[in-house]
DRENPA-3360 file (N, C-alpha, C; in nm, 2 decimals, always signed):
BEGIN
1 = XXXXXXXX = +8.98/+8.84/+12.24/+8.95/+8.90/+12.37/+8.84/+9.00/+12.36 ~ +8.75/+9.00/+12.47/+8.65/+9.09/+12.48/+8.67/+9.18/+12.61 ~ +8.66/+9.31/+12.59/+8.68/+9.40/+12.71/+8.56/+9.48/+12.73 ~ +8.51/+9.49/+12.85/+8.39/+9.58/+12.88/+8.40/+9.63/+13.02 ~ +8.34/+9.75/+13.04/+8.34/+9.81/+13.17/+8.21/+9.77/+13.24 ~ +8.23/+9.74/+13.37/+8.11/+9.70/+13.46/+8.15/+9.72/+13.60 ~ +8.06/+9.76/+13.69/+8.08/+9.77/+13.83/+8.20/+9.86/+13.86 ~ +8.21/+9.97/+13.78/+8.32/+10.07/+13.81/+8.45/+10.02/+13.76;
9 = XXXXXXXX = +8.47/+9.90/+13.71/+8.60/+9.85/+13.66/+8.59/+9.80/+13.52 ~ +8.68/+9.71/+13.49/+8.69/+9.65/+13.36/+8.71/+9.50/+13.37 ~ +8.65/+9.43/+13.28/+8.67/+9.29/+13.26/+8.72/+9.26/+13.12 ~ +8.83/+9.18/+13.12/+8.89/+9.14/+12.99/+8.88/+8.99/+12.99 ~ +8.81/+8.93/+12.89/+8.79/+8.79/+12.89/+8.80/+8.73/+12.75 ~ +8.84/+8.60/+12.75/+8.85/+8.52/+12.62/+8.75/+8.41/+12.64 ~ +8.65/+8.40/+12.55/+8.55/+8.29/+12.57/+8.54/+8.21/+12.44 ~ +8.53/+8.08/+12.46/+8.52/+7.99/+12.34/+8.40/+7.90/+12.36;
17 = XXXXXXXX = +8.34/+7.86/+12.25/+8.23/+7.77/+12.25/+8.26/+7.66/+12.15 ~ +8.27/+7.54/+12.20/+8.30/+7.42/+12.11/+8.17/+7.34/+12.09 ~ +8.12/+7.34/+11.97/+7.99/+7.26/+11.94/+8.02/+7.15/+11.84 ~ +8.15/+7.10/+11.84/+8.19/+7.00/+11.75/+8.13/+6.86/+11.80 ~ +8.09/+6.85/+11.92/+8.03/+6.73/+11.97/+7.88/+6.75/+12.01 ~ +7.81/+6.65/+12.06/+7.67/+6.66/+12.09/+7.65/+6.75/+12.21 ~ +7.75/+6.75/+12.31/+7.74/+6.83/+12.42/+7.83/+6.95/+12.41 ~ +7.78/+7.07/+12.41/+7.86/+7.20/+12.39/+7.96/+7.22/+12.51;
25 = XXXXXXXX = +8.07/+7.27/+12.48/+8.18/+7.29/+12.58/+8.21/+7.44/+12.58 ~ +8.23/+7.50/+12.70/+8.26/+7.64/+12.71/+8.39/+7.66/+12.79 ~ +8.47/+7.75/+12.75/+8.58/+7.79/+12.83/+8.58/+7.94/+12.85 ~ +8.63/+7.99/+12.96/+8.63/+8.13/+12.99/+8.75/+8.16/+13.08 ~ +8.83/+8.26/+13.03/+8.95/+8.30/+13.10/+8.97/+8.45/+13.09 ~ +9.04/+8.51/+13.19/+9.06/+8.65/+13.18/+9.09/+8.71/+13.31 ~ +9.06/+8.84/+13.32/+9.09/+8.92/+13.44/+8.99/+9.03/+13.46 ~ +8.97/+9.06/+13.59/+8.88/+9.17/+13.63/+8.97/+9.27/+13.70;
33 = XXXXXXXX = +8.96/+9.40/+13.66/+9.05/+9.50/+13.72/+8.96/+9.61/+13.78 ~ +8.99/+9.65/+13.91/+8.93/+9.76/+13.98/+8.78/+9.75/+13.98 ~ +8.73/+9.63/+14.01/+8.58/+9.62/+14.02/+8.54/+9.66/+14.16 ~ +8.43/+9.74/+14.17/+8.38/+9.78/+14.30/+8.29/+9.67/+14.35 ~ +8.33/+9.61/+14.46/+8.25/+9.50/+14.51/+8.12/+9.54/+14.56 ~ +8.11/+9.66/+14.61/+7.98/+9.71/+14.66/+7.87/+9.71/+14.55 ~ +7.91/+9.76/+14.43/+7.82/+9.76/+14.32/+7.79/+9.62/+14.27 ~ +7.89/+9.53/+14.27/+7.86/+9.39/+14.22/+7.77/+9.32/+14.32;
41 = XXXXXXXX = +7.79/+9.34/+14.45/+7.70/+9.27/+14.55/+7.56/+9.33/+14.55 ~ +7.55/+9.46/+14.53/+7.42/+9.52/+14.52/+7.34/+9.46/+14.41 ~ +7.41/+9.44/+14.29/+7.34/+9.39/+14.18/+7.31/+9.24/+14.19 ~ +7.40/+9.16/+14.25/+7.38/+9.02/+14.25/+7.32/+8.97/+14.38 ~ +7.34/+9.04/+14.49/+7.29/+8.99/+14.62/+7.19/+9.08/+14.69 ~ +7.17/+9.20/+14.63/+7.07/+9.29/+14.68/+7.12/+9.39/+14.79 ~ +7.25/+9.39/+14.83/+7.29/+9.49/+14.92/+7.45/+9.50/+14.91 ~ +7.50/+9.61/+14.96/+7.64/+9.64/+14.95/+7.71/+9.58/+15.08;
49 = XXXXXXXX = +7.73/+9.45/+15.08/+7.79/+9.39/+15.19/+7.94/+9.41/+15.21 ~ +8.01/+9.44/+15.10/+8.15/+9.46/+15.10/+8.19/+9.59/+15.02 ~ +8.26/+9.68/+15.08/+8.30/+9.80/+15.01/+8.45/+9.78/+14.99 ~ +8.50/+9.76/+14.87/+8.64/+9.74/+14.84/+8.65/+9.74/+14.69 ~ +8.77/+9.76/+14.64/+8.80/+9.75/+14.50/+8.88/+9.62/+14.48 ~ +8.83/+9.54/+14.38/+8.89/+9.40/+14.37/+8.95/+9.38/+14.23 ~ +9.06/+9.30/+14.23/+9.11/+9.25/+14.11/+9.10/+9.10/+14.11 ~ +9.08/+9.04/+13.99/+9.06/+8.89/+13.99/+9.11/+8.83/+13.86;
57 = XXXXXXXX = +9.15/+8.70/+13.87/+9.19/+8.63/+13.75/+9.11/+8.50/+13.75 ~ +9.07/+8.45/+13.64/+8.99/+8.33/+13.63/+9.02/+8.25/+13.50 ~ +9.01/+8.12/+13.51/+9.03/+8.03/+13.40/+8.94/+7.91/+13.43 ~ +8.83/+7.90/+13.37/+8.73/+7.80/+13.40/+8.67/+7.74/+13.27 ~ +8.62/+7.62/+13.28/+8.56/+7.55/+13.17/+8.44/+7.47/+13.22 ~ +8.35/+7.44/+13.13/+8.23/+7.35/+13.17/+8.17/+7.30/+13.04 ~ +8.08/+7.21/+13.05/+8.00/+7.16/+12.94/+7.87/+7.11/+12.98 ~ +7.77/+7.11/+12.89/+7.64/+7.07/+12.92/+7.53/+7.14/+12.85;
65 = XXXXXXXX = +7.41/+7.09/+12.86/+7.30/+7.16/+12.79/+7.20/+7.22/+12.89 ~ +7.22/+7.19/+13.02/+7.13/+7.25/+13.12/+7.21/+7.32/+13.23 ~ +7.15/+7.40/+13.31/+7.22/+7.47/+13.41/+7.28/+7.37/+13.51 ~ +7.20/+7.26/+13.54/+7.25/+7.16/+13.63/+7.37/+7.09/+13.58 ~ +7.37/+7.06/+13.45/+7.49/+7.00/+13.39/+7.61/+7.09/+13.39 ~ +7.59/+7.22/+13.36/+7.70/+7.32/+13.36/+7.76/+7.33/+13.50 ~ +7.68/+7.33/+13.60/+7.73/+7.33/+13.74/+7.82/+7.21/+13.77 ~ +7.77/+7.09/+13.73/+7.84/+6.97/+13.77/+7.97/+6.95/+13.69;
73 = XXXXXXXX = +7.98/+7.01/+13.57/+8.10/+7.00/+13.49/+8.20/+7.12/+13.50 ~ +8.17/+7.21/+13.60/+8.25/+7.33/+13.61/+8.39/+7.29/+13.67 ~ +8.50/+7.34/+13.60/+8.63/+7.31/+13.65/+8.72/+7.44/+13.62 ~ +8.82/+7.45/+13.70/+8.91/+7.56/+13.67/+8.97/+7.62/+13.80 ~ +9.02/+7.74/+13.79/+9.09/+7.81/+13.90/+9.04/+7.96/+13.90 ~ +9.05/+8.02/+14.01/+9.02/+8.17/+14.02/+9.09/+8.22/+14.14 ~ +9.12/+8.35/+14.14/+9.18/+8.42/+14.25/+9.14/+8.56/+14.25 ~ +9.15/+8.63/+14.37/+9.12/+8.77/+14.38/+9.21/+8.84/+14.49;
81 = XXXXXXXX = +9.22/+8.97/+14.48/+9.28/+9.05/+14.58/+9.21/+9.18/+14.59 ~ +9.21/+9.24/+14.71/+9.15/+9.37/+14.73/+9.23/+9.45/+14.83 ~ +9.22/+9.58/+14.82/+9.29/+9.67/+14.91/+9.20/+9.70/+15.03 ~ +9.21/+9.82/+15.08/+9.13/+9.86/+15.20/+8.98/+9.85/+15.17 ~ +8.91/+9.81/+15.27/+8.77/+9.80/+15.26/+8.69/+9.78/+15.39 ~ +8.57/+9.75/+15.38/+8.49/+9.72/+15.50/+8.38/+9.61/+15.46 ~ +8.36/+9.52/+15.55/+8.25/+9.42/+15.54/+8.14/+9.47/+15.64 ~ +8.02/+9.48/+15.58/+7.92/+9.55/+15.66/+7.78/+9.49/+15.64;
89 = XXXXXXXX = +7.69/+9.52/+15.73/+7.55/+9.48/+15.71/+7.53/+9.33/+15.68 ~ +7.62/+9.25/+15.74/+7.62/+9.11/+15.71/+7.64/+9.03/+15.84 ~ +7.58/+8.92/+15.86/+7.60/+8.84/+15.98/+7.75/+8.81/+16.01 ~ +7.82/+8.78/+15.90/+7.96/+8.74/+15.91/+8.04/+8.86/+15.97 ~ +8.01/+8.98/+15.92/+8.09/+9.10/+15.97/+8.06/+9.12/+16.12 ~ +7.93/+9.09/+16.16/+7.90/+9.11/+16.31/+7.98/+9.01/+16.39 ~ +7.99/+8.88/+16.34/+8.06/+8.78/+16.42/+8.21/+8.81/+16.42 ~ +8.27/+8.86/+16.31/+8.41/+8.89/+16.31/+8.43/+9.00/+16.41;
97 = XXXXXXXX = +8.34/+9.10/+16.41/+8.36/+9.21/+16.51/+8.35/+9.16/+16.65 ~ +8.26/+9.07/+16.67/+8.24/+9.01/+16.80/+8.37/+8.93/+16.85 ~ +8.43/+8.86/+16.75/+8.56/+8.80/+16.78/+8.66/+8.90/+16.82 ~ +8.66/+9.01/+16.75/+8.76/+9.12/+16.78/+8.74/+9.17/+16.92 ~ +8.61/+9.18/+16.96/+8.58/+9.23/+17.10/+8.63/+9.13/+17.20 ~ +8.62/+9.00/+17.17/+8.67/+8.89/+17.26/+8.82/+8.90/+17.28 ~ +8.89/+8.93/+17.17/+9.03/+8.94/+17.19/+9.07/+9.06/+17.28 ~ +8.99/+9.17/+17.27/+9.02/+9.29/+17.34/+8.97/+9.28/+17.49;
105 = XXXXXXXX = +8.86/+9.22/+17.51/+8.80/+9.22/+17.65/+8.80/+9.08/+17.72 ~ +8.81/+8.97/+17.64/+8.81/+8.84/+17.70/+8.67/+8.78/+17.71 ~ +8.57/+8.85/+17.66/+8.43/+8.80/+17.67/+8.36/+8.82/+17.53 ~ +8.26/+8.74/+17.51/+8.17/+8.75/+17.39/+8.05/+8.83/+17.43 ~ +8.06/+8.96/+17.42/+7.95/+9.05/+17.46/+7.86/+9.08/+17.34 ~ +7.77/+9.18/+17.36/+7.69/+9.22/+17.25/+7.77/+9.29/+17.15 ~ +7.72/+9.28/+17.02/+7.80/+9.34/+16.91/+7.77/+9.49/+16.90 ~ +7.88/+9.57/+16.91/+7.86/+9.71/+16.91/+7.86/+9.77/+16.76;
113 = XXXXXXXX = +7.90/+9.69/+16.67/+7.91/+9.74/+16.53/+7.89/+9.63/+16.43 ~ +7.83/+9.66/+16.32/+7.81/+9.57/+16.21/+7.92/+9.58/+16.10 ~ +8.02/+9.67/+16.12/+8.12/+9.70/+16.03/+8.25/+9.64/+16.07 ~ +8.32/+9.57/+15.98/+8.46/+9.53/+16.00/+8.55/+9.58/+15.89 ~ +8.64/+9.67/+15.93/+8.73/+9.73/+15.84/+8.86/+9.65/+15.82 ~ +8.90/+9.64/+15.70/+9.03/+9.56/+15.67/+9.12/+9.64/+15.58 ~ +9.25/+9.60/+15.58/+9.35/+9.67/+15.50/+9.38/+9.60/+15.37 ~ +9.36/+9.47/+15.36/+9.38/+9.39/+15.24/+9.31/+9.26/+15.25;
121 = XXXXXXXX = +9.28/+9.20/+15.14/+9.22/+9.06/+15.13/+9.26/+8.99/+15.01 ~ +9.28/+8.86/+15.02/+9.31/+8.78/+14.90/+9.28/+8.64/+14.92 ~ +9.25/+8.57/+14.81/+9.22/+8.43/+14.82/+9.23/+8.36/+14.68 ~ +9.25/+8.23/+14.67/+9.25/+8.16/+14.55/+9.16/+8.03/+14.57 ~ +9.12/+7.98/+14.46/+9.03/+7.86/+14.47/+9.05/+7.77/+14.35 ~ +9.03/+7.64/+14.37/+9.03/+7.54/+14.26/+8.89/+7.49/+14.25 ~ +8.84/+7.47/+14.13/+8.70/+7.43/+14.10/+8.71/+7.29/+14.04 ~ +8.65/+7.19/+14.10/+8.64/+7.05/+14.05/+8.50/+7.00/+14.04;
129 = XXXXXXXX = +8.45/+6.98/+13.93/+8.31/+6.93/+13.91/+8.21/+7.01/+13.99 ~ +8.23/+7.14/+13.98/+8.13/+7.23/+14.05/+8.15/+7.26/+14.19 ~ +8.26/+7.20/+14.25/+8.29/+7.22/+14.39/+8.41/+7.32/+14.40 ~ +8.38/+7.43/+14.46/+8.49/+7.54/+14.47/+8.56/+7.51/+14.61 ~ +8.69/+7.49/+14.60/+8.77/+7.46/+14.72/+8.87/+7.58/+14.74 ~ +8.86/+7.64/+14.86/+8.95/+7.75/+14.89/+9.02/+7.71/+15.02 ~ +9.15/+7.73/+15.03/+9.22/+7.70/+15.15/+9.31/+7.82/+15.20 ~ +9.30/+7.93/+15.14/+9.39/+8.04/+15.17/+9.33/+8.18/+15.18;
137 = XXXXXXXX = +9.21/+8.19/+15.22/+9.15/+8.32/+15.24/+9.23/+8.40/+15.35 ~ +9.28/+8.52/+15.32/+9.35/+8.59/+15.42/+9.31/+8.74/+15.41 ~ +9.26/+8.79/+15.52/+9.21/+8.93/+15.54/+9.29/+8.99/+15.65 ~ +9.36/+9.10/+15.62/+9.44/+9.17/+15.71/+9.37/+9.29/+15.76 ~ +9.37/+9.31/+15.90/+9.31/+9.43/+15.96/+9.40/+9.47/+16.08 ~ +9.37/+9.59/+16.13/+9.45/+9.63/+16.25/+9.44/+9.53/+16.37 ~ +9.55/+9.46/+16.40/+9.57/+9.37/+16.51/+9.49/+9.24/+16.49 ~ +9.42/+9.22/+16.37/+9.35/+9.10/+16.34/+9.38/+9.05/+16.21;
145 = XXXXXXXX = +9.40/+8.91/+16.20/+9.41/+8.84/+16.07/+9.30/+8.75/+16.06 ~ +9.22/+8.75/+15.95/+9.11/+8.66/+15.93/+9.15/+8.56/+15.82 ~ +9.15/+8.43/+15.86/+9.18/+8.33/+15.76/+9.05/+8.25/+15.74 ~ +9.05/+8.18/+15.62/+8.93/+8.11/+15.59/+8.96/+7.99/+15.49 ~ +8.88/+7.88/+15.50/+8.90/+7.77/+15.41/+8.77/+7.69/+15.42 ~ +8.75/+7.62/+15.30/+8.63/+7.54/+15.30/+8.58/+7.51/+15.15 ~ +8.45/+7.47/+15.14/+8.40/+7.43/+15.01/+8.27/+7.50/+14.99 ~ +8.25/+7.53/+14.86/+8.12/+7.58/+14.81/+8.08/+7.47/+14.70;
153 = XXXXXXXX = +7.97/+7.40/+14.72/+7.92/+7.30/+14.63/+7.81/+7.35/+14.55 ~ +7.84/+7.39/+14.42/+7.74/+7.45/+14.34/+7.63/+7.35/+14.30 ~ +7.66/+7.23/+14.26/+7.56/+7.13/+14.22/+7.46/+7.11/+14.33 ~ +7.51/+7.11/+14.46/+7.42/+7.09/+14.57/+7.37/+7.22/+14.64 ~ +7.42/+7.33/+14.58/+7.38/+7.46/+14.64/+7.41/+7.47/+14.79 ~ +7.53/+7.43/+14.83/+7.56/+7.43/+14.97/+7.70/+7.48/+15.00 ~ +7.72/+7.52/+15.12/+7.85/+7.57/+15.17/+7.89/+7.51/+15.30 ~ +8.02/+7.48/+15.31/+8.08/+7.43/+15.43/+8.21/+7.50/+15.45;
161 = XXXXXXXX = +8.21/+7.61/+15.53/+8.33/+7.70/+15.53/+8.36/+7.74/+15.68 ~ +8.48/+7.76/+15.70/+8.52/+7.81/+15.84/+8.61/+7.94/+15.82 ~ +8.56/+8.04/+15.89/+8.64/+8.17/+15.89/+8.70/+8.18/+16.03 ~ +8.83/+8.21/+16.04/+8.90/+8.21/+16.17/+8.97/+8.34/+16.19 ~ +8.91/+8.43/+16.27/+8.98/+8.56/+16.31/+9.08/+8.52/+16.41 ~ +9.20/+8.58/+16.40/+9.31/+8.55/+16.49/+9.37/+8.69/+16.54 ~ +9.42/+8.69/+16.66/+9.49/+8.80/+16.71/+9.62/+8.81/+16.65 ~ +9.66/+8.92/+16.58/+9.78/+8.93/+16.51/+9.89/+8.99/+16.61;
169 = XXXXXXXX = +9.99/+8.91/+16.65/+10.09/+8.95/+16.74/+10.21/+8.99/+16.67 ~ +10.21/+9.00/+16.54/+10.34/+9.03/+16.47/+10.38/+9.18/+16.50 ~ +10.28/+9.26/+16.52/+10.32/+9.40/+16.55/+10.34/+9.43/+16.70 ~ +10.32/+9.32/+16.78/+10.35/+9.34/+16.92/+10.41/+9.21/+16.98 ~ +10.54/+9.20/+16.97/+10.61/+9.07/+17.01/+10.59/+9.04/+17.16 ~ +10.56/+9.14/+17.24/+10.54/+9.11/+17.38/+10.40/+9.05/+17.41 ~ +10.32/+9.04/+17.31/+10.19/+8.97/+17.33/+10.21/+8.83/+17.36 ~ +10.16/+8.78/+17.47/+10.19/+8.64/+17.51/+10.09/+8.54/+17.45;
177 = XXXXXXXX = +9.97/+8.58/+17.42/+9.87/+8.49/+17.38/+9.83/+8.50/+17.23 ~ +9.82/+8.39/+17.17/+9.77/+8.39/+17.03/+9.63/+8.33/+17.03 ~ +9.53/+8.42/+17.02/+9.39/+8.38/+17.03/+9.33/+8.36/+16.89 ~ +9.23/+8.27/+16.88/+9.16/+8.26/+16.76/+9.02/+8.20/+16.79 ~ +8.93/+8.23/+16.70/+8.79/+8.19/+16.71/+8.74/+8.14/+16.58 ~ +8.69/+8.02/+16.57/+8.63/+7.97/+16.45/+8.49/+8.01/+16.42 ~ +8.46/+8.06/+16.31/+8.32/+8.09/+16.27/+8.28/+8.00/+16.16 ~ +8.18/+7.91/+16.18/+8.14/+7.82/+16.08/+8.02/+7.88/+15.99;
185 = XXXXXXXX = +8.03/+7.85/+15.86/+7.92/+7.89/+15.77/+7.88/+7.76/+15.70 ~ +7.76/+7.71/+15.73/+7.72/+7.58/+15.67/+7.57/+7.59/+15.63 ~ +7.54/+7.51/+15.53/+7.40/+7.49/+15.49/+7.38/+7.54/+15.34 ~ +7.25/+7.57/+15.32/+7.21/+7.61/+15.18/+7.27/+7.74/+15.15 ~ +7.31/+7.76/+15.03/+7.38/+7.88/+14.99/+7.29/+8.00/+15.00 ~ +7.16/+7.98/+14.98/+7.06/+8.09/+14.99/+7.03/+8.14/+15.14 ~ +7.06/+8.05/+15.23/+7.03/+8.08/+15.37/+7.12/+8.00/+15.47 ~ +7.26/+8.02/+15.46/+7.35/+7.94/+15.54/+7.34/+7.98/+15.69;
193 = XXXXXXXX = +7.38/+7.89/+15.78/+7.38/+7.92/+15.92/+7.52/+7.96/+15.96 ~ +7.53/+8.07/+16.04/+7.65/+8.13/+16.09/+7.66/+8.10/+16.24 ~ +7.77/+8.04/+16.28/+7.79/+8.01/+16.43/+7.93/+8.03/+16.47 ~ +7.95/+8.09/+16.59/+8.08/+8.10/+16.65/+8.11/+7.96/+16.72 ~ +8.23/+7.91/+16.69/+8.27/+7.78/+16.75/+8.32/+7.81/+16.89 ~ +8.23/+7.79/+16.99/+8.26/+7.81/+17.13/+8.36/+7.72/+17.18 ~ +8.37/+7.60/+17.11/+8.47/+7.50/+17.15/+8.61/+7.56/+17.14 ~ +8.64/+7.64/+17.03/+8.77/+7.70/+17.01/+8.80/+7.80/+17.12;
201 = XXXXXXXX = +8.69/+7.87/+17.17/+8.71/+7.97/+17.28/+8.75/+7.90/+17.41 ~ +8.67/+7.79/+17.44/+8.70/+7.71/+17.56/+8.84/+7.66/+17.56 ~ +8.88/+7.60/+17.44/+9.01/+7.54/+17.42/+9.12/+7.65/+17.45 ~ +9.10/+7.77/+17.40/+9.19/+7.88/+17.41/+9.21/+7.91/+17.56 ~ +9.09/+7.92/+17.63/+9.10/+7.95/+17.77/+9.17/+7.85/+17.85 ~ +9.14/+7.72/+17.82/+9.21/+7.61/+17.89/+9.36/+7.62/+17.87 ~ +9.40/+7.64/+17.75/+9.55/+7.65/+17.72/+9.61/+7.77/+17.79 ~ +9.54/+7.88/+17.81/+9.59/+8.00/+17.88/+9.61/+7.96/+18.03;
209 = XXXXXXXX = +9.51/+7.89/+18.09/+9.53/+7.85/+18.23/+9.64/+7.75/+18.24 ~ +9.65/+7.66/+18.15/+9.76/+7.56/+18.15/+9.90/+7.63/+18.15 ~ +9.91/+7.73/+18.06/+10.04/+7.80/+18.05/+10.07/+7.88/+18.18 ~ +9.96/+7.93/+18.24/+9.98/+8.01/+18.36/+10.04/+7.92/+18.48 ~ +9.98/+7.79/+18.48/+10.02/+7.70/+18.58/+10.17/+7.66/+18.56 ~ +10.20/+7.63/+18.43/+10.34/+7.59/+18.40/+10.44/+7.70/+18.43 ~ +10.40/+7.83/+18.41/+10.49/+7.94/+18.44/+10.51/+7.95/+18.59 ~ +10.41/+7.93/+18.67/+10.42/+7.93/+18.82/+10.51/+7.82/+18.87;
217 = XXXXX = +10.50/+7.70/+18.81/+10.58/+7.59/+18.85/+10.73/+7.62/+18.82 ~ +10.75/+7.67/+18.70/+10.89/+7.70/+18.66/+10.95/+7.81/+18.75 ~ +10.87/+7.91/+18.79/+10.92/+8.01/+18.87/+10.97/+7.96/+19.01 ~ +10.91/+7.85/+19.05/+10.94/+7.79/+19.19/+11.06/+7.69/+19.18 ~ +11.09/+7.66/+19.06/+11.20/+7.55/+19.05/+11.34/+7.62/+19.06;
% end
C-alpha cells in the first residue's frame, strides 16, 4: 500500500503493474479520505465548482500501451460520499437553483443565485470498457432531493446524463404535489450542453390539473 496526502486529505492505494505479457496490465484499488473537492477541482478543472469534503473507494483495472487503449480497457467500480457543501459557479448549479425556484413559485424565472447548498451527496458507478455508468446519484438539500443517472464515455470523450431535482415532501406530509424537473447534460466532455427538460415541467402541470379535476368530480359525487 502507498499512502500520501493531497487536496487536504489522504489517499491510500494499492497499485500493481503486470508486464508478463506483451500488453502491460494495471490495477488500482484503495480509498480517499477527507479530500477537499474545491482543491481537487481547482487543480483539475480550473475552478472551485464544489465545496465539500469527500470520501471515496475505487477498484479499477486497465491494460494497453496508449492513452486511447487504457481508456477502452478501463473496468471496475467506484463510489463516493460527501457531507455538507455547495455547488457553485457552474451552469449545473444555476439550473438546480432555477428548479428550486420553480418548486417554490411555480415558474422558471431568472436565476437569483449560482450557489446550491446541500447537506449530503453520494453515488456509485460501474466502469465497463471505459464507460462509466451511474444510476444512484443522490444529493440531499433543504426541501430538495437531487437524483442523477447516466453515462460518461471516456473513449468517446462524451457524456449523456440526467440530473433530476425533486421536491422533497418527506418533511411535509401535507404537501400534495411531488414535482420534479429533468436537467440533461449531453455532448463532449470538454463542453457539454446543459438543458432543462421543459417536457417534464409541462407533464407535471398537466398532472396537477388532472388531479384538480378529479378532486372536483369526487367532491360532487
